[in-house]
N, C-alpha and C positions, 0 to 999 in steps of 0.2 A: 433703336434698332428700328425696324421697318414692323409691318404686319405682321406677328407670325403665324403665316396662313403654312403653314406646312406641318406647328404645331395643332393646329385647327383640325387640318384635315385628319390627323391622326387620335386626337381628342373627341372625334363629333362621335365614330362608334366607342367609346368608351360612356363619352353620355349615356349613350343609348344602352350599356350595359346598366348602369348604374339604375336610370331608369326604370328598366324591367323586374328589377331587384324589388321597386314596389309595386307593380301590378300582378294586380291578381294571376294565381293561374291557369283558370279558364275562361280570359277573355282574349281568345283568339286571335281577333281581329286586330284589338288594339295592340298586343304584342306584334302581331306582321307588320302593322301601320307606324310604330315606336322603329323597329330595325330597317325600315324603307328609309323612313323620313332621316335615320340618323346616316346610315351608310348613301342617302341619295345625296346628302350636303358634303358629303367627301367626296363624292363623282361631281358635284356640281362646282366645288373649290380646284379641283384636279382639272377640271375640262379651261375654268378661267386662269391657272395657275399653266396652264400649257401652253393657249394662244398669247398668253403674257411675258411670255419667257422674251427676252431680249436674244433673239438671233444674231445679231449685228455682233453685241457686245459678247455674246457665249460664256463659257465656265461658267462656274458655279453661280446660281442666284438664288434668292431669298433664302438664303442665308442664315440659319441661324444656331449662339453658340453657348450652352449650356457648362461651364464647370461643374464637373462630377467628382470623381477622385482622382485628385491633384498629385498623389505619389506614383500613381499610376499614368500620370497624364491621359489619364480617361476623358474626354468633353461628351456631353449630348448636340453632338455638330451633327447638324442637317442643311441640306443642302441638294437643289437638284440640278442637272444639266441636260442637253437633248442624250444621253444615255440612258439616265435614268427616270425623266422626267414621260416615255412611253411604256416604260413601264407600272409605274406610278398611274398613270392613264388605265393602263391594262386590268389594274388588281379593282380600281376602285368602279371601272363599269362593271367586270364581273361581279361583284361582290354586292353591286346594287340587282343588277339582272337576276343574281341566284335569288337572294329574297323570294323573288315573286316565283322562278321557278318553284320555289318551296311553298308555296302559298297553301296550298294542299295539306301540309305537314299537321299532323295532329295529335300525335303522342309527345306530349311535354313540347310543345312547342316554344317557351318559353326558357325554359334552356339549350333550346337548338340556335333559338335567335341569341344569346347568349355567348353558347360557345361559337356561333359562326363568325361572331362581328370580333369576337378577341383573336381567331384565326387569321382574320382581313387585316386587322391590326397590327400581327407579325407578319405578315406578307409584304403591307407597305410598309413597317419599317424598316424590311431590308433595304428596300428601294431608294428611302430619301437618308438613310446614315452617311457619314462619310466618316466614321471611326470607327474602327476594326472589331474594340470592344462594344460598337453598342449593337453592328453588324449582327452577330452573335450572338447577344441578348434577346434581341428581335426574333434572330432567327430558331432560339429555345422554344422562343413563344409559341410557335408552331404546332410544337409536336403533340403537345402535349392533346389540347381542340380535335387534331386532326383524328386521333385514337379516340377518343370518346363516341365522339361522331360517329365514327365507324360501327365501333361494334355495338350500337344503341338502335341507330338510324338507319346502320347500312341494308344491303338486301341479301340473301342469301337463295345463291344458284349454284355455280358452278364452285363456288366457295365459300364457304362459310365467313359471314363477316369479322368470325373473330379473327379466322386464320389472315384475313386479309388485312385486320387495322394491325392485327404483329407483325408480321411482315414490313406495311409499311413503316412502323415507329421502329422496328429493328434498323432496316433499311437508313432511313434518317439517321438516328441515332447512331451507327456507323460512320455513317461518312461526315457527323459532325465532330466525329472524335478525332477523325484524321484529320479535320479542320482544326481544331483545337488543338493538335500536336503540333501542328503546321505554324499556327496564329503566336503560341509560346514561342516556339524558337525562333520566328522572325521578329518578335520583338525584343525578347533577351537580348538576339543579335544584334539588333540595333541600339540599343540601349549599352551594349558595349564598344560599338563605333563610335556613337555620337556623345553618349553619358547624359543622353536629357531622354525619359522617358516621352513616347508620341506613338499614340496607337491609331493619329490619324491616317486617311492614305496617303496625303498627301506628301505629307512627313516623312513616311515609311518609305514612298520612291523617291524621295530625295538621297536614302542611305545607299552607299556604295559597297552591297556584298556583293561576298568574294561570288565567281562563279559556279562552281564547286556546289558551295550551299545553295544558290538560287535555282542549281537545279534539282537536289535534293528535294529541297521545301515546293516547290513546284509538283514535283511530284504528289506530295501528300495532296497538295489543292486541287490537281486534278483525281484525287480518287473520293476527294471530298465531293467537289462539283459536280465532277460527273458521275459519282453515282446520281445525286441529286436532278441531276439533267435526263438521266436514265441512258447513260452513255452504256454500250455493249462491251462488256455482259454482267455489266450492273444492271440491267433493266428487268426482272424479273419481278421486284416488287410493283412495278408500275401496273401494268395491265389487272393484276389481281388486286392493288387497291384499288384502279377502276370500278372493279366487278364492284367490291364490297363494298362501296361508299354508299351513301345519298347523294340523287341531284348535287344540291350546293356542293358537297366539299371535292366534287367531281370533275366540278366546275374551277373550283378552284386550284386543284390540283392539277389538273392537265394544263387549265388558265396561264394561272399565274408561279403557282410553285413549283415545277421542274425549272422554269424562268432562272429562281434566284440560283439555281447550278449556271446558265449559261453567264448570267451576269456577272455572279461571280469571280469565274474564271478569267474575263475579261478587266473589270471593275479592281480587283483586287490581285488575282495569279500573274494574268499577261501586267499592271499597272508596274507592281511593286516588283517582281521575278521576270524582268523582260529576258534575261540571258538565259534561267529555267523553261520558259516559252519557246526562245529558240530551239534548243535543244532535243525539246517533246512534242514538237509543232508537226514531226513528219509520224510520227505515232501517232497523236490523236487525231488524224486527217485519216488513216486507218480505220482504227476505230470507228471513227463517223462513219463512213464506209461501209462498214460492216454493220455497223446498225442501220444502217438505212435500209440496207440488201437483207438482213435478215430480219427483219419486223415485219418488211413490206409482204417477204414471200410468208409469215408468221400470222399476218392479217388473211390472205388469200385463203388459209386454210379454215376461219373462224366460221362460227353458225351465230354466236350471242354477238349483239351488235356493240352489247361494251369491251369485246373482248377486238373486235373490229377494230374499233375507233381509240382504244387501245395502245393496240399494236401499232396504229395508223402515227398516232402521237409520237412512239417511240423513234420511227424510221424518221419523222419529221423534226426530231431531235439531234439526229444522223444529219443533217443539213447544218444547223448550228451548229453543231463540233467543227465541221470540216469548213467552214467559214470564217471560224474564229482562229482553225491552226493554218490557215492561209495566212494569216499575220500583216496583211493587206486593209489598205481603207476600205476597199470593194468589197474583199470578200467579208470583212469584220461589221462592213456596215449591213451588208444581205443578212448574218448570221442575228443581228439584235434586231432587223426590220424584219426576219424570219419569225423569232419568240413572238415580237407583238401579233401579226396576223397570226401566224398557229393560235396562238393562244385566246382572241375573238372566234374562227372558229372549233376550235375543240369544247370551247364555251356552249355555243349556239347548238351543238351536235349533242352533248352531253343534256343539256337541258330538255330537247327533243326524244333525246331515248328516255328520259327520266318521265316527259308525258305519256310513252307509248307506254311504259312499263307502268306506270299508274293508272292506267286505264286501262291496261290489259291484261295485268299480270305476268306479264314475257317479253320478254327482247332477245326471243330464238326467232331466228331468222325464217326459219321453214313454217314456223307458226300463220304467218303475213304474207301478204300480199293485197295488192289494190287498194292500199289502204287512203290512196290519194282519193279515192271515191266516199269514203267516210267522213275520214276528216282533213278537208282540203288545206288549212292554214298550217296543218302538224306536216303535213308532205312539203309546205313550199317551204318551211324551216332546215327540214332536211335535207331538202335538195340544195336551199342556196349553201347550207354548210359542205354538203357534199362537194358542192363545185368548187366552192371557196378550197378543200382538201387537197384535188388532184389539180391546183392552180390555174383556175379559169381568168382568161386576160379579162380586167375590167374589175376585180377583185381584189382585194388585201394581199391577198397572199403571192400573186405572182412576178410581179415586180419585188418583192425581196430576197424570192427561190432564184430568180434571174441573176441576180447582182451576185447572191452568192455563188452559182456558178462559174460566173465571169471572173470572181474573187480568186476561186477553188482553182480554173483551169487557166491562169498564170504559173501558179506554183507546183499543183501535182496532176497537171492535163489528164493523165488515164483514170487516175482515182477520181477524178470530176467526172469525166464519160461514166464512169463502172455508174457513179452518185444519181448523174440524173437518168437512167436507166428505173430508177426508184418512181417517177415520174410517169411511168408508163404502169408502173405496177399497182401504181396511187388509181389509176384510172381504173385497171379491173375490179381491183375491190372495193373502190365506193360505188361506180356505179354498180355493178354484181346485187352490192346489199341494196340499191335505189329499186333497185326495177324486182328484186323480189319479194320487197316491204311493201315500196310505195303505190307500185305499178302492177299490172297483168290482172287476171282477173279477179273481179270481187268476193270475197267471202261473206257468205251469209252473217258468220260465228259472231263477224264486227259491227254487224249494222246498227248496233246497240249504241254503241261511243258516240262521246257528245266533244266535238269538237274545242279544240285550247281558244279561249274567249275570256273577257276581262285582266285581271292579272297577269294570266296566262299568254298576255300578248307581249308582254312589256319584256323579255328577253328577246322574243323574235323582233322588234321594234329596235331594240338600243343597240343589239347586235348585231342587226342586220344592219343600221345603218351604217355603223363602222364600217362593215365589210363591204357595202357600196361605195361609201364616200372615198375613203381611203383607197379603196382599189383605181376607182377614177381618176380621185386629184392624189396621185401617191406621194406627190412633192410634200404636202401635210407628215406626212411619216419620214421620209429619205431624208427632207434638209434639216429636221429636227436629228436625225439620229449622226446625220452626216458633220452636224455641228459638235456633236461629243463625242464621235469617235476620231475622227481627223485630228486635233489638238493632242489627245491621248494616242496614237500611232506614230505620229511625229514625235511626242515627245519621246517614246519609247525607242524609236530609230535612232536618234543623236545620241540614247544612252550606247546603244550596240555600235553605231559608227560603221551601219549599214546600210544608208538610206536608199539603195539601190533595190535591195526585199522588199522594202517598204513602200 
């Protein structure tokens, strides 16, 4: 077996957790340094893995297999390809940046960092697992830390942190319940057909499930993964969850937690149940466009910065759902790349709002104006995230969204045109929020503010670099994504024997 780099990426934060258990709780700087080193190690190794991946060979690479539950065919099967590698890079990048966005946490920082690293491990595991049982196991790891972190370190403004944490957790558990039913049914039916217990994605994808069965099971997975993706109308947990969560959790939540839903729809539901995907695709497209429009108008009505970004995130996930529903290489490429670009942008956005709240104890837009004159570096980060959100050419979100629209237009035409209007609405609420927060007359009550500096600059630098570099050199992202998506779409196209549509 080659060097187990994926296991090391997963275990580095676990080692950090173990180390933190032996550090005195009042050693604030050491606690945060250990978390930064552990997550930095995962981030660095992921960057290496991303650029070491052989795109010419393609397919799963850096594969690790460890037999676990033989009677059920469960294997600790790890591997990455062009579909999962960008998602792994995204979560390790945001996890590393979020430590520094939480550098000033003073209430029980040891427990905060332990829970946060466990949360990151759970999310990372969903993107490297190639076994459905292991995928669900990592997904369940996410739920408990995120609930505890929201109710203890969350902020109480429009909703209480207890309400936000409970609502977030209930929706995650409801989604996992639908998934669990679907997974059990798929496994049992596959066992009946083949006589061999197998939870691997590749193994399940080879099983000739009846079309009616695929339609029903895909509906369950659409409810499960769609709820996690904040698919309209199962989206209301998302803005409230953002509002109540601490900055680091908001960054992970918006940046990568939702992306498990989109990734799962492609990697599991679409790959294993292609006939079900074909049947439900028009319905998915309608829900995606409805989410784009509804959430964009909702964002226009918000005065709380976190709610503006929260509804913006729901709107952008509508693009992702529309791209997946196109069932063609271009559209799904755009959907996956949009998940990556949106994740980087949303994480930077929430880190800046977190700093604003930390320094002013307010997220209410009418309270501000002219902050760029008092905290110029923070204003640069805010504006960079805002421009990425509205899809400015030269930033990482532009090419993915453009690609998504092309793929969707080839199949749905008018629906894609309606979705494109979301770009106009995004420009309205983002530019208005930036103008009312960062520009205009300076307000004297904020003259005492200290600009971000030292460790607080890390999220701006790390996330900003990826926003710009992957925007100016989109092939770094798009070629990798296409390497994972094109073979998957070709395979399901052969299964359905409708190559023209794919």
